[in-house]
C-alpha positions as CSV (number, residue, x, y, z in Angstrom):
1,X,18.5,-30.0,43.7
2,X,15.5,-27.2,44.3
3,X,13.9,-24.6,42.1
4,X,15.2,-21.6,42.9
5,X,18.8,-23.4,41.4
6,X,17.2,-24.9,38.6
7,X,15.8,-21.6,37.4
8,X,19.1,-20.0,38.4
9,X,20.9,-22.5,36.0
10,X,18.4,-21.8,33.2
11,X,19.0,-17.8,33.1
12,X,22.8,-18.6,33.3
13,X,22.5,-20.7,30.4
14,X,20.2,-18.4,28.5
15,X,22.6,-15.6,29.3
16,X,25.8,-17.6,28.0
17,X,23.9,-18.3,24.8
18,X,22.8,-14.7,24.3
19,X,26.6,-13.8,24.7
20,X,27.9,-16.5,22.4
21,X,25.3,-15.1,19.9
22,X,26.3,-11.3,20.4
23,X,30.2,-12.4,19.6
24,X,29.3,-14.3,16.4
25,X,27.1,-11.3,15.4
26,X,30.2,-9.3,16.2
27,X,32.4,-11.7,14.6
28,X,30.3,-11.6,11.1
29,X,29.9,-7.6,11.6
30,X,33.8,-7.1,11.8
31,X,34.2,-9.4,9.0
32,X,32.1,-7.4,6.5
33,X,33.1,-4.0,7.3
34,X,36.8,-5.8,6.4
35,X,38.3,-3.8,3.5
36,X,39.9,-5.1,0.0
37,X,42.8,-3.4,-1.4
38,X,43.1,-1.9,-4.7
39,X,44.9,-4.3,-6.3
40,X,43.3,-7.3,-4.5
41,X,39.7,-6.0,-6.2
42,X,41.3,-6.0,-9.4
43,X,42.8,-9.0,-9.3
44,X,39.3,-10.5,-7.9
45,X,37.8,-9.2,-10.8
46,X,40.3,-10.4,-13.2
47,X,39.4,-14.1,-12.4
48,X,35.8,-13.5,-12.4
49,X,36.1,-11.8,-16.1
50,X,38.1,-15.6,-16.9
51,X,35.0,-17.4,-15.8
52,X,32.6,-15.4,-18.2
53,X,31.5,-17.5,-21.2
54,X,32.0,-14.5,-23.6
55,X,30.3,-15.0,-27.2
56,X,31.9,-15.3,-30.3
57,X,32.2,-13.1,-33.1
58,X,29.5,-14.3,-35.0
59,X,27.1,-14.6,-32.2
60,X,28.0,-11.1,-31.0
61,X,27.1,-9.8,-35.0
62,X,23.9,-12.0,-34.6
63,X,22.7,-10.4,-31.3
64,X,23.7,-6.8,-32.2
65,X,21.6,-7.2,-35.3
66,X,18.9,-8.6,-33.6
67,X,19.0,-5.5,-31.6
68,X,19.5,-3.3,-34.0
69,X,16.2,-4.7,-36.3
70,X,14.1,-4.6,-32.8
71,X,15.1,-1.4,-32.3
72,X,14.1,-0.1,-35.4
73,X,10.5,-1.7,-35.5
74,X,9.7,-0.2,-32.0
75,X,10.7,2.8,-32.6
76,X,8.6,2.5,-35.9
77,X,5.7,1.5,-34.5
78,X,5.6,3.9,-31.8
79,X,6.0,6.9,-34.0
80,X,3.3,5.1,-36.2
81,X,1.3,5.6,-32.9
82,X,2.5,8.4,-32.3
83,X,1.4,10.2,-35.9
84,X,-2.3,8.4,-35.7
85,X,-2.9,9.7,-32.4
86,X,-2.0,13.1,-33.2
87,X,-4.3,13.4,-36.3
88,X,-7.2,11.8,-34.7
89,X,-6.5,14.5,-31.7
90,X,-6.8,17.5,-34.6
91,X,-9.6,16.3,-36.4
92,X,-11.7,15.7,-33.1
93,X,-10.2,19.1,-31.7
94,X,-10.0,20.8,-34.6
95,X,-7.1,23.2,-35.3
96,X,-7.4,25.4,-32.8
């Protein structure tokens, strides 16, 4: 087999691989574009929600209290800083 034939076979193989890759990309793109119905979507949502590890009532109350206390403390802290800085700025620059 001469060089020309070998080159032609290599090119042909490269073309076939490129065509195969394009075909698989097209198939993947079509699969992504595939629409699901509202009924199918809701069915899948229900299945996923069944897998969720929901907290018990006691855990829920405890977590809620932690959040409320944290928000209250941080809000008070920010209010205190704002009050102190506003007083300091008024003292430095005067009342007007």
